[in-house]
C-alpha positions as CSV (number, residue, x, y, z in Angstrom):
1,V,36.2,30.2,76.0
2,K,39.8,29.0,75.3
3,I,40.7,32.2,73.4
4,I,39.3,34.4,76.2
5,N,41.1,32.5,78.9
6,T,44.3,32.7,77.0
7,I,44.1,36.4,76.5
8,K,43.2,36.9,80.2
9,L,46.2,34.7,81.2
10,W,48.8,36.7,79.2
11,A,47.3,40.1,79.9
12,R,48.1,39.8,83.6
13,P,51.4,39.8,85.5
14,Q,52.6,36.6,87.2
15,A,53.3,36.7,90.9
16,V,56.5,34.8,91.9
17,K,57.6,34.1,95.5
18,G,61.2,35.1,96.0
19,A,63.8,34.1,98.5
20,G,63.1,35.3,102.1
21,G,59.3,35.2,101.5
22,G,59.2,38.2,99.2
23,M,57.3,38.5,96.0
24,F,57.9,40.0,92.6
25,F,55.9,40.2,89.4
26,I,56.8,39.1,85.9
27,P,55.2,41.7,83.6
28,P,52.3,40.8,81.3
29,A,52.9,39.7,77.8
30,L,53.6,42.3,75.1
31,F,51.2,42.2,72.1
32,Q,51.8,43.6,68.6
33,P,48.4,44.4,67.2
34,K,48.2,44.8,63.4
35,F,45.3,45.9,61.2
36,M,45.1,43.7,58.2
37,F,43.4,44.1,54.8
38,K,43.5,41.3,52.2
39,N,46.4,39.4,53.9
40,N,48.5,42.6,54.2
41,Q,49.0,45.2,56.8
42,N,46.4,48.0,56.2
43,K,48.4,51.1,55.3
44,N,45.3,53.3,55.9
45,I,45.3,52.7,59.6
46,G,48.2,53.7,61.9
47,Q,50.5,51.0,63.2
48,V,50.6,50.1,66.9
49,K,53.8,49.8,68.9
50,P,54.3,46.8,71.3
51,S,51.5,47.0,73.8
52,V,50.0,45.5,76.9
53,I,46.3,44.9,77.5
54,T,44.9,47.3,80.1
55,S,41.3,46.3,79.9
56,I,39.3,43.2,79.0
57,D,35.5,43.2,78.7
58,V,33.6,40.1,77.8
59,N,29.9,40.3,77.0
60,Y,28.2,36.9,76.6
61,A,24.9,38.5,75.6
62,P,25.5,41.4,73.2
63,N,22.0,40.9,71.6
64,G,20.2,39.2,74.5
65,F,21.1,36.1,76.5
66,A,21.0,32.8,74.5
67,T,23.0,29.6,74.8
68,H,23.5,26.4,72.8
69,S,22.2,23.2,74.2
70,D,25.5,22.6,76.1
71,G,25.4,26.0,77.8
72,T,27.9,27.8,75.6
73,P,26.9,31.3,74.6
74,V,25.5,31.8,71.1
75,Q,27.4,35.1,70.8
76,T,30.4,36.6,72.6
77,Q,31.6,40.2,72.2
78,L,35.2,40.8,73.3
79,T,36.6,44.3,73.8
80,L,40.3,44.8,74.5
81,Q,42.1,48.1,75.3
82,F,45.8,48.3,74.7
83,K,48.5,50.7,76.0
84,E,51.6,51.1,73.9
85,T,54.8,50.6,75.8
86,E,57.0,52.8,73.6
87,L,56.7,56.5,73.0
88,V,54.9,57.5,69.8
89,D,56.6,60.8,68.9
90,R,56.5,62.8,65.6
91,G,59.2,60.6,64.1
92,A,57.0,57.5,64.8
93,I,54.0,59.2,63.3
94,N,56.0,59.9,60.1
95,Q,56.8,56.2,60.0
96,G,53.1,55.2,60.1
97,Y,52.4,55.0,63.8
């Protein structure tokens, strides 16, 4: 639950009240996803530029609903979708993106 709440927290903008009753937003956190293999970055999967999370889906019953005796789910499936914040052009593709 703490991991999911932390991801949800940093995936959203923060609303801040400004002077004169206005409001502005602090953008969501940037993430740098990496695909790892044996403690090293996997060279067989393209790199990902800095990204924001655009979608979070939490399924607390991927194989049917079941909980432990304290009510926590037995299984949780988390699906995140990212959007890169930098252009991935041909040069970036040649660099492994």
